[in-house]
C-alpha positions in Angstrom: -12.6 13.1 -17.8 -10.2 10.8 -15.8 -7.8 12.6 -13.6 -4.5 12.1 -11.8 -4.2 11.7 -8.0 -1.6 11.1 -5.4 -2.9 9.2 -2.3 -0.6 9.3 0.7 -1.2 6.5 3.2 -2.3 4.2 0.3 -1.2 1.0 2.2 -3.9 1.4 4.9 -7.4 0.2 4.8 -9.0 3.6 3.9 -6.1 4.4 1.5 -6.5 1.1 -0.4 -10.2 1.7 -0.7 -9.6 5.2 -2.0 -7.1 4.0 -4.5 -9.5 1.2 -5.7 -12.2 3.8 -6.2 -10.0 6.1 -8.2 -8.7 3.2 -10.3 -12.3 2.1 -11.0 -12.9 5.6 -12.4 -9.9 5.3 -14.7 -7.8 7.8 -12.8 -4.0 7.6 -12.9 -3.6 6.8 -9.3 -0.3 7.1 -7.4 -0.2 5.5 -4.0 2.5 6.4 -1.5 3.2 4.7 1.8 5.9 3.2 4.1 4.3 -0.2 3.8 2.1 -2.0 1.2 0.3 -5.2 1.7 1.2 -8.1 -0.6 0.0 -8.7 -3.2 -0.8 -5.2 -4.5 -4.4 -4.2 -3.5 -5.0 -2.4 -6.8 -3.2 -1.5 -10.1 -2.2 1.9 -8.6 1.3 3.1 -9.2 3.0 2.3 -5.9 5.6 4.7 -4.4 7.4 3.1 -1.5 8.8 5.7 0.9 9.6 3.3 3.7 13.4 3.9 3.4 13.2 7.6 2.8 13.7 10.1 5.6 10.8 12.4 6.4 13.0 15.3 5.4 13.4 13.8 1.9 10.0 12.4 1.2 8.6 15.5 -0.4 11.4 15.7 -2.9 11.3 12.0 -3.5 7.5 12.0 -4.3 7.8 15.0 -6.6 10.6 13.2 -8.5 8.5 10.0 -8.7 5.5 11.8 -10.1 7.5 13.7 -12.7 9.3 10.6 -13.8 6.1 9.0 -14.9 5.5 9.1 -18.6 2.0 10.5 -18.2 3.1 13.4 -15.9 6.6 14.5 -17.0 8.6 17.4 -15.8 5.9 20.0 -16.4 2.8 17.9 -16.0 0.3 18.4 -13.2 -2.0 16.3 -11.1 -5.6 17.0 -10.0 -5.5 16.2 -6.3 -3.3 15.2 -3.4 -5.1 13.1 -0.8 -3.5 12.2 2.5 -5.1 9.6 4.7 -2.0 8.5 6.6 -2.2 8.5 10.3 -3.1 6.3 13.3 -4.6 6.4 16.7 -3.0 6.6 20.2 -4.6 6.9 23.6 -2.7 8.6 26.4 -3.0 11.2 29.2 -0.3 13.6 30.3 0.3 11.4 33.4 1.3 8.3 31.4 5.0 7.5 30.9 4.6 6.8 27.2 2.8 10.0 26.3 5.8 11.6 24.6 6.6 8.5 22.4 2.9 8.2 21.5 2.8 11.9 20.6 5.8 11.6 18.4 4.2 8.7 16.5 1.0 10.6 16.0 2.9 13.7 14.8 5.0 11.7 12.4 2.0 9.8 11.0 -0.5 12.6 10.7 1.2 16.0 10.8 4.5 15.2 9.0 2.7 13.4 6.2 0.3 16.3 5.8 3.2 18.8 5.5 4.8 16.5 3.0 1.5 16.3 1.0 1.3 20.1 1.1 4.8 20.5 -0.2 4.2 18.0 -3.0 0.9 19.8 -3.9 2.7 23.2 -4.2 5.0 21.7 -6.9 2.7 19.3 -8.8 -1.0 20.4 -8.3 -2.9 21.9 -11.2 -4.6 25.3 -11.0 -7.8 24.8 -9.1 -6.7 21.4 -7.7 -7.6 19.9 -4.3 -5.7 18.9 -1.2 -7.4 16.6 1.3 -5.8 16.1 4.8 -6.6 13.7 7.7 -8.3 15.6 10.5 -10.6 14.1 13.2 -13.9 14.9 14.8 -12.3 14.6 18.2 -10.1 17.6 17.4 -13.1 20.0 17.6 -13.1 19.6 21.4 -10.6 18.8 24.3 -9.1 15.2 24.3 -7.7 14.7 27.8 -8.0 10.9 27.2 -5.8 11.2 24.2 -3.4 14.1 24.1 -1.2 12.5 21.3 -4.2 12.1 19.0 -6.0 15.3 19.6 -2.9 17.5 19.5 -1.7 16.0 16.2 -5.1 16.4 14.6 -5.5 20.0 15.8 -2.2 20.7 14.1 -3.6 19.1 10.9 -6.7 21.3 11.1 -4.4 24.3 11.4 -2.7 23.3 8.1 -6.2 23.0 6.5 -6.9 26.7 7.5 -3.5 27.9 6.4 -2.9 26.2 3.0 -3.9 28.4 0.1 -2.3 30.3 -2.7 -0.4 32.6 -0.3 1.3 29.5 1.3 2.5 28.2 -2.1 -0.4 26.3 -3.6 -1.4 27.0 -7.2 -4.1 29.6 -8.0 -7.6 28.6 -7.0 -6.5 25.4 -5.3 -8.4 24.3 -2.2 -7.5 22.5 1.0 -10.1 20.6 3.1 -9.8 18.3 6.0 -11.6 15.0 6.6 -13.0 14.5 10.1 -14.3 11.0 10.7 -15.8 10.0 14.1 -15.5 6.2 13.8 -15.0 4.4 10.5 -16.4 0.9 10.0 -13.3 -1.3 9.9 -12.7 -4.8 11.3 -10.3 -3.3 13.9 -12.8 -0.8 15.2 -15.5 -3.5 15.4 -13.2 -5.7 17.3 -12.2 -2.9 19.7 -15.8 -1.7 20.2 -18.0 -4.8 19.8 -21.0 -3.3 21.7 -21.1 0.0 19.7 -23.8 0.9 17.3 -22.0 0.0 14.1 -24.9 1.3 12.0 -23.8 4.8 12.8 -20.2 4.3 11.5 -19.4 5.5 8.0 -18.1 2.8 5.7 -14.8 3.0 3.9 -16.7 2.9 0.6 -18.8 6.0 1.5 -15.7 8.0 2.4 -13.7 6.8 -0.6 -16.6 7.7 -3.0 -17.0 11.1 -1.4 -13.3 11.9 -1.8 -13.3 10.8 -5.4 -16.3 13.0 -6.1 -14.6 16.0 -4.4 -11.5 15.5 -6.5 -13.5 15.2 -9.7 -15.3 18.5 -9.0 -13.9 20.6 -6.1 -15.8 23.7 -7.1 -18.5 23.5 -4.4 -16.1 22.7 -1.6 -15.4 25.3 1.1 -11.6 25.5 1.2 -10.1 25.9 4.6 -12.8 23.8 6.3 -12.8 20.4 7.9 -15.7 18.1 6.8 -17.2 16.3 9.7 -18.4 12.8 8.8 -21.7 11.8 10.5 -24.1 8.9 10.0 -27.5 8.0 11.3 -29.1 4.6 11.4 -30.4 3.7 8.0 -28.9 6.8 6.4 -26.0 7.6 4.2 -23.0 9.3 5.7 -23.0 13.1 5.6 -20.1 15.4 5.2 -20.6 18.8 6.9 -18.1 21.6 6.6 -16.9 23.0 9.9 -14.5 25.8 10.7 -11.5 24.2 12.5 -10.3 25.6 15.8 
């Protein structure tokens, strides 16, 4: 049966692919972001939060969902998926480390907290929350303190979000931990890398849609490490976050 999903970060490459995948499965798909490419990438219901303060985005998204005729004031959704974020290099010695850290916290951590808040008020019993972790956050990242620090904080949210923190009964939270995704930007930045070992956006989007359709087998509180070998499909292995 078709479900209902909110995708935060729907304007990015992975977010657009996830929304397209849900739409193709006839899910009622809400996409939230501060920027959407024009024209619209899919017939999702776009929710523009570009002019909304971080402090108000949770309330704004809850109101937007409940104002839709197929949700209503008492209706619920099946999943909240956050894939907002970014990437920033930087050591502690660099002058711009604080501004880079602020950008990473805002894009990855703030959006995850907002997604969690929205899930507490709109998610159905037994629903799913997916947050944007990173493989790098399982080990030290001296080459990128902004990225590693923000992603470790997201992993902490994954461990902490359950019924006792406000989610509905039997709801689960998992993290997504890619190493390198196969995007044009990553190929341009790393032309000599082995691109055959990079998971495609399609593989990740299909896996997220499958999880949201049937979260029963997922291990809540775990971060799923995405790995891929040459000639093989991407694998998603649950890991206990730090």
